[in-house]
C-alpha positions as CSV (number, residue, x, y, z in Angstrom):
1,M,107.2,56.8,140.1
2,V,106.8,53.2,141.2
3,Y,103.4,51.5,140.8
4,D,102.0,48.3,142.3
5,T,101.6,46.1,139.3
6,E,98.4,44.4,140.6
7,S,96.4,47.4,141.9
8,I,98.1,50.1,139.7
9,I,98.4,52.3,142.8
10,L,101.3,54.7,143.1
11,K,103.7,53.2,145.7
12,H,106.8,55.5,145.5
13,Q,107.8,58.8,143.9
14,I,111.4,59.7,143.7
15,Q,113.0,63.0,142.6
16,A,116.2,62.0,140.7
17,G,117.2,65.6,140.1
18,H,118.4,64.9,136.6
19,V,117.3,63.0,133.5
20,L,116.9,59.3,134.2
21,R,118.8,57.1,131.8
22,S,118.3,53.7,133.4
23,F,117.1,52.0,136.7
24,E,117.2,48.7,138.4
25,F,115.6,47.2,141.6
26,N,117.8,45.3,144.0
27,K,117.2,41.6,144.7
28,N,114.3,42.0,147.2
29,A,113.0,45.3,145.8
30,T,113.8,47.4,148.8
31,E,116.1,49.7,146.9
32,V,116.2,51.2,143.4
33,I,119.3,52.1,141.6
34,L,119.1,55.1,139.2
35,V,121.5,56.1,136.4
36,T,121.2,59.8,135.7
37,D,122.6,62.1,133.0
38,D,124.9,63.8,135.5
39,L,127.3,60.8,135.3
40,K,126.2,59.3,138.7
41,I,124.6,56.1,140.0
42,K,122.2,56.9,142.8
43,F,120.7,54.6,145.3
44,F,117.4,55.1,147.0
45,S,115.6,53.0,149.7
46,L,111.9,52.3,149.0
47,A,111.1,52.3,152.8
48,K,109.0,55.5,152.4
49,F,106.8,56.9,149.7
50,E,109.2,59.6,148.6
51,G,112.2,57.2,148.6
52,V,115.1,57.8,150.9
53,Y,118.4,58.8,149.4
54,L,121.1,56.4,150.5
55,R,124.3,57.1,148.5
56,E,125.7,57.7,145.1
57,L,128.7,56.7,143.0
58,A,130.3,59.6,141.0
59,T,132.9,59.5,138.3
60,V,132.1,55.8,137.6
61,H,132.9,56.0,133.9
62,R,134.6,58.4,131.5
63,G,131.5,59.7,129.9
64,S,127.8,58.8,130.2
65,I,126.7,55.7,132.2
66,N,124.2,53.8,130.0
67,S,123.0,51.0,132.3
68,V,123.3,49.0,135.5
69,D,122.3,45.5,136.3
70,L,122.5,43.2,139.4
71,S,123.6,39.6,139.6
72,L,120.9,37.1,140.5
73,N,122.1,36.8,144.1
74,G,122.3,40.6,144.4
75,G,126.0,40.6,145.4
76,Y,127.4,42.2,142.3
77,M,126.4,45.2,140.1
78,L,127.5,45.8,136.5
79,S,127.7,49.3,135.0
80,G,128.3,50.1,131.4
81,G,129.2,53.4,129.9
82,D,130.2,55.4,126.8
83,D,133.9,54.6,127.6
84,N,133.2,51.1,126.3
85,M,133.9,49.6,129.7
86,I,131.8,47.3,131.8
87,K,132.7,47.5,135.5
88,V,131.9,44.9,138.1
89,W,131.0,46.2,141.6
90,D,130.6,44.6,145.0
91,Y,127.1,45.9,145.6
92,E,127.3,46.2,149.4
93,A,130.8,47.7,149.5
94,Q,130.2,49.9,146.4
95,K,133.7,49.2,145.2
96,T,134.9,47.7,141.9
97,V,136.0,44.1,142.0
98,P,139.2,43.0,140.4
99,Y,138.5,41.0,137.3
100,Y,140.7,39.3,134.7
101,F,139.9,38.5,131.1
């Protein structure tokens, strides 16, 4: 459930279908990213009260996904999991970005 912080009025209600582990709003708060215990990252639009399912990423990590976060400009997403990996994603393309350490 998403509430307006000033009026405390319920703005959105989204059925994730599984236990929610983590969530993150996109840069302009028009989408919410959910991490669920079924090893998926799910994306919902906040255009309607119920939330509109947009897409999902499956088999992102070997094991549970613990969290996601977006870069300040909203162009990149990070995901971290039980496999001790942090993956960098192009947010719009929903693909991993090559990175070098």
